[in-house]
DRENLO-208285 format. One record per residue (C-alpha): x, y, z; residue in three letters; residue number from 1. Coordinates in nm, 2 decimals, m for minus. Example, Ala and Ser with C-alpha at 12.3 -4.5 7.8 and 13.67 -1.06 7.14 Angstrom:
<fiti><c1>1.23</c1><c2>m0.45</c2><c3>0.78</c3><code>ALA</code><pos>1</pos></fiti>
<fiti><c1>1.37</c1><c2>m0.11</c2><c3>0.71</c3><code>SER</code><pos>2</pos></fiti>
This chain:
<fiti><c1>5.85</c1><c2>m2.49</c2><c3>4.35</c3><code>MET</code><pos>1</pos></fiti>
<fiti><c1>5.76</c1><c2>m2.42</c2><c3>4.72</c3><code>ALA</code><pos>2</pos></fiti>
<fiti><c1>6.02</c1><c2>m2.50</c2><c3>4.98</c3><code>LEU</code><pos>3</pos></fiti>
<fiti><c1>5.79</c1><c2>m2.73</c2><c3>5.17</c3><code>THR</code><pos>4</pos></fiti>
<fiti><c1>5.72</c1><c2>m2.91</c2><c3>4.84</c3><code>GLU</code><pos>5</pos></fiti>
<fiti><c1>6.10</c1><c2>m2.95</c2><c3>4.79</c3><code>ILE</code><pos>6</pos></fiti>
<fiti><c1>6.12</c1><c2>m3.12</c2><c3>5.13</c3><code>LEU</code><pos>7</pos></fiti>
<fiti><c1>5.84</c1><c2>m3.36</c2><c3>5.02</c3><code>GLN</code><pos>8</pos></fiti>
<fiti><c1>5.96</c1><c2>m3.45</c2><c3>4.67</c3><code>THR</code><pos>9</pos></fiti>
<fiti><c1>6.34</c1><c2>m3.42</c2><c3>4.64</c3><code>GLN</code><pos>10</pos></fiti>
<fiti><c1>6.62</c1><c2>m3.62</c2><c3>4.79</c3><code>LYS</code><pos>11</pos></fiti>
<fiti><c1>6.88</c1><c2>m3.34</c2><c3>4.76</c3><code>GLU</code><pos>12</pos></fiti>
<fiti><c1>6.93</c1><c2>m2.98</c2><c3>4.66</c3><code>LEU</code><pos>13</pos></fiti>
<fiti><c1>7.23</c1><c2>m2.92</c2><c3>4.44</c3><code>SER</code><pos>14</pos></fiti>
<fiti><c1>7.44</c1><c2>m2.60</c2><c3>4.47</c3><code>PRO</code><pos>15</pos></fiti>
<fiti><c1>7.30</c1><c2>m2.50</c2><c3>4.13</c3><code>GLU</code><pos>16</pos></fiti>
<fiti><c1>6.94</c1><c2>m2.53</c2><c3>4.25</c3><code>GLU</code><pos>17</pos></fiti>
<fiti><c1>7.03</c1><c2>m2.34</c2><c3>4.56</c3><code>CYS</code><pos>18</pos></fiti>
<fiti><c1>7.18</c1><c2>m2.05</c2><c3>4.35</c3><code>ARG</code><pos>19</pos></fiti>
<fiti><c1>6.86</c1><c2>m2.05</c2><c3>4.14</c3><code>ARG</code><pos>20</pos></fiti>
<fiti><c1>6.64</c1><c2>m2.04</c2><c3>4.44</c3><code>LEU</code><pos>21</pos></fiti>
<fiti><c1>6.85</c1><c2>m1.77</c2><c3>4.60</c3><code>LEU</code><pos>22</pos></fiti>
<fiti><c1>6.83</c1><c2>m1.56</c2><c3>4.27</c3><code>ASP</code><pos>23</pos></fiti>
<fiti><c1>6.45</c1><c2>m1.60</c2><c3>4.28</c3><code>GLU</code><pos>24</pos></fiti>
<fiti><c1>6.45</c1><c2>m1.51</c2><c3>4.65</c3><code>GLY</code><pos>25</pos></fiti>
<fiti><c1>6.30</c1><c2>m1.68</c2><c3>4.96</c3><code>ILE</code><pos>26</pos></fiti>
<fiti><c1>5.97</c1><c2>m1.52</c2><c3>5.05</c3><code>ARG</code><pos>27</pos></fiti>
<fiti><c1>5.89</c1><c2>m1.44</c2><c3>5.41</c3><code>LYS</code><pos>28</pos></fiti>
<fiti><c1>5.60</c1><c2>m1.69</c2><c3>5.41</c3><code>GLU</code><pos>29</pos></fiti>
<fiti><c1>5.84</c1><c2>m1.97</c2><c3>5.30</c3><code>GLN</code><pos>30</pos></fiti>
<fiti><c1>6.08</c1><c2>m1.87</c2><c3>5.58</c3><code>PHE</code><pos>31</pos></fiti>
<fiti><c1>5.80</c1><c2>m1.89</c2><c3>5.83</c3><code>LEU</code><pos>32</pos></fiti>
<fiti><c1>5.69</c1><c2>m2.24</c2><c3>5.71</c3><code>GLN</code><pos>33</pos></fiti>
<fiti><c1>6.04</c1><c2>m2.38</c2><c3>5.74</c3><code>ILE</code><pos>34</pos></fiti>
<fiti><c1>6.09</c1><c2>m2.22</c2><c3>6.08</c3><code>ALA</code><pos>35</pos></fiti>
<fiti><c1>5.77</c1><c2>m2.37</c2><c3>6.22</c3><code>LYS</code><pos>36</pos></fiti>
<fiti><c1>5.87</c1><c2>m2.71</c2><c3>6.07</c3><code>ALA</code><pos>37</pos></fiti>
<fiti><c1>6.20</c1><c2>m2.74</c2><c3>6.26</c3><code>VAL</code><pos>38</pos></fiti>
<fiti><c1>6.22</c1><c2>m2.49</c2><c3>6.54</c3><code>ALA</code><pos>39</pos></fiti>
<fiti><c1>6.06</c1><c2>m2.16</c2><c3>6.62</c3><code>SER</code><pos>40</pos></fiti>
<fiti><c1>6.05</c1><c2>m1.84</c2><c3>6.43</c3><code>VAL</code><pos>41</pos></fiti>
<fiti><c1>6.26</c1><c2>m1.67</c2><c3>6.70</c3><code>ASN</code><pos>42</pos></fiti>
<fiti><c1>6.53</c1><c2>m1.93</c2><c3>6.68</c3><code>LEU</code><pos>43</pos></fiti>
<fiti><c1>6.55</c1><c2>m1.94</c2><c3>6.30</c3><code>LEU</code><pos>44</pos></fiti>
<fiti><c1>6.56</c1><c2>m1.56</c2><c3>6.28</c3><code>THR</code><pos>45</pos></fiti>
<fiti><c1>6.85</c1><c2>m1.55</c2><c3>6.53</c3><code>ARG</code><pos>46</pos></fiti>
<fiti><c1>7.04</c1><c2>m1.82</c2><c3>6.34</c3><code>ILE</code><pos>47</pos></fiti>
<fiti><c1>6.97</c1><c2>m1.65</c2><c3>6.00</c3><code>ALA</code><pos>48</pos></fiti>
<fiti><c1>7.09</c1><c2>m1.32</c2><c3>6.13</c3><code>GLY</code><pos>49</pos></fiti>
<fiti><c1>6.77</c1><c2>m1.13</c2><c3>6.09</c3><code>ILE</code><pos>50</pos></fiti>
<fiti><c1>6.59</c1><c2>m0.96</c2><c3>6.38</c3><code>SER</code><pos>51</pos></fiti>
<fiti><c1>6.23</c1><c2>m1.05</c2><c3>6.44</c3><code>THR</code><pos>52</pos></fiti>
<fiti><c1>6.15</c1><c2>m0.68</c2><c3>6.41</c3><code>ARG</code><pos>53</pos></fiti>
<fiti><c1>6.31</c1><c2>m0.66</c2><c3>6.06</c3><code>SER</code><pos>54</pos></fiti>
<fiti><c1>6.12</c1><c2>m0.98</c2><c3>5.97</c3><code>LEU</code><pos>55</pos></fiti>
<fiti><c1>5.79</c1><c2>m0.83</c2><c3>6.09</c3><code>SER</code><pos>56</pos></fiti>
<fiti><c1>5.84</c1><c2>m0.54</c2><c3>5.84</c3><code>ARG</code><pos>57</pos></fiti>
<fiti><c1>5.87</c1><c2>m0.77</c2><c3>5.55</c3><code>ILE</code><pos>58</pos></fiti>
<fiti><c1>5.54</c1><c2>m0.85</c2><c3>5.38</c3><code>LYS</code><pos>59</pos></fiti>
<fiti><c1>5.45</c1><c2>m1.22</c2><c3>5.33</c3><code>ALA</code><pos>60</pos></fiti>
<fiti><c1>5.52</c1><c2>m1.22</c2><c3>4.95</c3><code>GLN</code><pos>61</pos></fiti>
<fiti><c1>5.84</c1><c2>m1.02</c2><c3>4.98</c3><code>GLU</code><pos>62</pos></fiti>
<fiti><c1>6.18</c1><c2>m1.18</c2><c3>5.00</c3><code>THR</code><pos>63</pos></fiti>
<fiti><c1>6.40</c1><c2>m1.21</c2><c3>5.30</c3><code>ILE</code><pos>64</pos></fiti>
<fiti><c1>6.76</c1><c2>m1.08</c2><c3>5.28</c3><code>PRO</code><pos>65</pos></fiti>
<fiti><c1>7.01</c1><c2>m1.30</c2><c3>5.09</c3><code>ASP</code><pos>66</pos></fiti>
<fiti><c1>7.21</c1><c2>m1.39</c2><c3>5.40</c3><code>HIS</code><pos>67</pos></fiti>
<fiti><c1>6.90</c1><c2>m1.52</c2><c3>5.57</c3><code>ALA</code><pos>68</pos></fiti>
<fiti><c1>6.79</c1><c2>m1.70</c2><c3>5.26</c3><code>ALA</code><pos>69</pos></fiti>
<fiti><c1>7.13</c1><c2>m1.88</c2><c3>5.24</c3><code>GLU</code><pos>70</pos></fiti>
<fiti><c1>7.08</c1><c2>m2.01</c2><c3>5.59</c3><code>VAL</code><pos>71</pos></fiti>
<fiti><c1>6.73</c1><c2>m2.14</c2><c3>5.50</c3><code>VAL</code><pos>72</pos></fiti>
<fiti><c1>6.88</c1><c2>m2.32</c2><c3>5.19</c3><code>LEU</code><pos>73</pos></fiti>
<fiti><c1>7.15</c1><c2>m2.47</c2><c3>5.40</c3><code>SER</code><pos>74</pos></fiti>
<fiti><c1>6.88</c1><c2>m2.59</c2><c3>5.64</c3><code>LEU</code><pos>75</pos></fiti>
<fiti><c1>6.68</c1><c2>m2.74</c2><c3>5.36</c3><code>ILE</code><pos>76</pos></fiti>
<fiti><c1>6.98</c1><c2>m2.93</c2><c3>5.23</c3><code>ARG</code><pos>77</pos></fiti>
<fiti><c1>7.05</c1><c2>m3.07</c2><c3>5.58</c3><code>ILE</code><pos>78</pos></fiti>
<fiti><c1>6.68</c1><c2>m3.16</c2><c3>5.62</c3><code>LEU</code><pos>79</pos></fiti>
<fiti><c1>6.68</c1><c2>m3.35</c2><c3>5.30</c3><code>LEU</code><pos>80</pos></fiti>
<fiti><c1>7.00</c1><c2>m3.54</c2><c3>5.39</c3><code>LYS</code><pos>81</pos></fiti>
<fiti><c1>6.87</c1><c2>m3.60</c2><c3>5.74</c3><code>GLY</code><pos>82</pos></fiti>
<fiti><c1>6.54</c1><c2>m3.74</c2><c3>5.60</c3><code>ALA</code><pos>83</pos></fiti>
<fiti><c1>6.75</c1><c2>m4.00</c2><c3>5.42</c3><code>GLU</code><pos>84</pos></fiti>
<fiti><c1>6.95</c1><c2>m4.08</c2><c3>5.73</c3><code>VAL</code><pos>85</pos></fiti>
<fiti><c1>6.67</c1><c2>m4.07</c2><c3>5.99</c3><code>PHE</code><pos>86</pos></fiti>
<fiti><c1>6.37</c1><c2>m4.16</c2><c3>5.78</c3><code>GLY</code><pos>87</pos></fiti>
<fiti><c1>6.19</c1><c2>m3.82</c2><c3>5.77</c3><code>GLY</code><pos>88</pos></fiti>
<fiti><c1>6.20</c1><c2>m3.45</c2><c3>5.81</c3><code>VAL</code><pos>89</pos></fiti>
<fiti><c1>6.03</c1><c2>m3.46</c2><c3>6.15</c3><code>GLU</code><pos>90</pos></fiti>
<fiti><c1>6.29</c1><c2>m3.70</c2><c3>6.28</c3><code>GLU</code><pos>91</pos></fiti>
<fiti><c1>6.57</c1><c2>m3.47</c2><c3>6.14</c3><code>THR</code><pos>92</pos></fiti>
<fiti><c1>6.41</c1><c2>m3.17</c2><c3>6.31</c3><code>GLY</code><pos>93</pos></fiti>
<fiti><c1>6.43</c1><c2>m3.35</c2><c3>6.64</c3><code>LEU</code><pos>94</pos></fiti>
<fiti><c1>6.80</c1><c2>m3.44</c2><c3>6.58</c3><code>TRP</code><pos>95</pos></fiti>
<fiti><c1>6.88</c1><c2>m3.08</c2><c3>6.48</c3><code>LEU</code><pos>96</pos></fiti>
<fiti><c1>6.75</c1><c2>m2.95</c2><c3>6.81</c3><code>ASN</code><pos>97</pos></fiti>
<fiti><c1>6.95</c1><c2>m3.18</c2><c3>7.04</c3><code>ARG</code><pos>98</pos></fiti>
<fiti><c1>7.31</c1><c2>m3.13</c2><c3>7.15</c3><code>PRO</code><pos>99</pos></fiti>
<fiti><c1>7.54</c1><c2>m3.35</c2><c3>6.94</c3><code>ASN</code><pos>100</pos></fiti>
<fiti><c1>7.86</c1><c2>m3.50</c2><c3>7.08</c3><code>ARG</code><pos>101</pos></fiti>
<fiti><c1>8.02</c1><c2>m3.51</c2><c3>6.74</c3><code>ALA</code><pos>102</pos></fiti>
<fiti><c1>7.97</c1><c2>m3.13</c2><c3>6.73</c3><code>LEU</code><pos>103</pos></fiti>
<fiti><c1>8.12</c1><c2>m3.07</c2><c3>7.07</c3><code>ARG</code><pos>104</pos></fiti>
<fiti><c1>7.77</c1><c2>m3.09</c2><c3>7.23</c3><code>ASP</code><pos>105</pos></fiti>
<fiti><c1>7.64</c1><c2>m2.80</c2><c3>7.02</c3><code>VAL</code><pos>106</pos></fiti>
<fiti><c1>7.29</c1><c2>m2.81</c2><c3>6.89</c3><code>ILE</code><pos>107</pos></fiti>
<fiti><c1>7.32</c1><c2>m2.88</c2><c3>6.51</c3><code>PRO</code><pos>108</pos></fiti>
<fiti><c1>7.07</c1><c2>m2.61</c2><c3>6.42</c3><code>LEU</code><pos>109</pos></fiti>
<fiti><c1>7.29</c1><c2>m2.35</c2><c3>6.60</c3><code>GLU</code><pos>110</pos></fiti>
<fiti><c1>7.58</c1><c2>m2.45</c2><c3>6.37</c3><code>MET</code><pos>111</pos></fiti>
<fiti><c1>7.39</c1><c2>m2.32</c2><c3>6.06</c3><code>LEU</code><pos>112</pos></fiti>
<fiti><c1>7.48</c1><c2>m1.96</c2><c3>6.14</c3><code>LYS</code><pos>113</pos></fiti>
<fiti><c1>7.77</c1><c2>m2.01</c2><c3>5.90</c3><code>SER</code><pos>114</pos></fiti>
<fiti><c1>7.84</c1><c2>m2.21</c2><c3>5.59</c3><code>ARG</code><pos>115</pos></fiti>
<fiti><c1>8.13</c1><c2>m2.38</c2><c3>5.78</c3><code>PHE</code><pos>116</pos></fiti>
<fiti><c1>7.90</c1><c2>m2.49</c2><c3>6.06</c3><code>GLY</code><pos>117</pos></fiti>
<fiti><c1>7.65</c1><c2>m2.62</c2><c3>5.80</c3><code>ALA</code><pos>118</pos></fiti>
<fiti><c1>7.93</c1><c2>m2.82</c2><c3>5.64</c3><code>GLU</code><pos>119</pos></fiti>
<fiti><c1>8.01</c1><c2>m2.97</c2><c3>5.98</c3><code>GLU</code><pos>120</pos></fiti>
<fiti><c1>7.65</c1><c2>m3.07</c2><c3>6.03</c3><code>VAL</code><pos>121</pos></fiti>
<fiti><c1>7.64</c1><c2>m3.22</c2><c3>5.69</c3><code>MET</code><pos>122</pos></fiti>
<fiti><c1>7.96</c1><c2>m3.41</c2><c3>5.75</c3><code>ASP</code><pos>123</pos></fiti>
<fiti><c1>7.81</c1><c2>m3.57</c2><c3>6.07</c3><code>VAL</code><pos>124</pos></fiti>
<fiti><c1>7.50</c1><c2>m3.67</c2><c3>5.87</c3><code>LEU</code><pos>125</pos></fiti>
<fiti><c1>7.71</c1><c2>m3.83</c2><c3>5.60</c3><code>VAL</code><pos>126</pos></fiti>
<fiti><c1>7.91</c1><c2>m4.02</c2><c3>5.86</c3><code>ARG</code><pos>127</pos></fiti>
<fiti><c1>7.59</c1><c2>m4.15</c2><c3>6.02</c3><code>LEU</code><pos>128</pos></fiti>
<fiti><c1>7.46</c1><c2>m4.25</c2><c3>5.67</c3><code>GLU</code><pos>129</pos></fiti>
<fiti><c1>7.77</c1><c2>m4.46</c2><c3>5.63</c3><code>HIS</code><pos>130</pos></fiti>
<fiti><c1>7.74</c1><c2>m4.62</c2><c3>5.97</c3><code>GLY</code><pos>131</pos></fiti>
<fiti><c1>8.02</c1><c2>m4.42</c2><c3>6.14</c3><code>VAL</code><pos>132</pos></fiti>
<fiti><c1>7.91</c1><c2>m4.35</c2><c3>6.49</c3><code>TYR</code><pos>133</pos></fiti>
<fiti><c1>7.89</c1><c2>m3.98</c2><c3>6.56</c3><code>SER</code><pos>134</pos></fiti>
């Protein structure tokens, strides 16, 4: 299943599904689709820990490195949760690109560099979902 299709058809992505997708590999073309949907290619490559030069050497159907794929999967999980909270992926993309007081005025997308940061962003979304002002 394409990553953009997951964003349109699923409400969440379980750790098991993430492991399966990671085993299959995230293709460069999928990475680019997600990057354009929420930010820019340059920003997502920086967050994912892959240089734009390295990315340019990867063919469209080849997979990106696992560490970058994990960041993409964390982003997808957050986009799915955000779509529930804010009503859509576009709205979530806007939220991800604005400084957030609950995250010490850091841009949520920047937090996805690590699993721990992704967990913090998810925690804020869950609090918002339950009506706790963040």
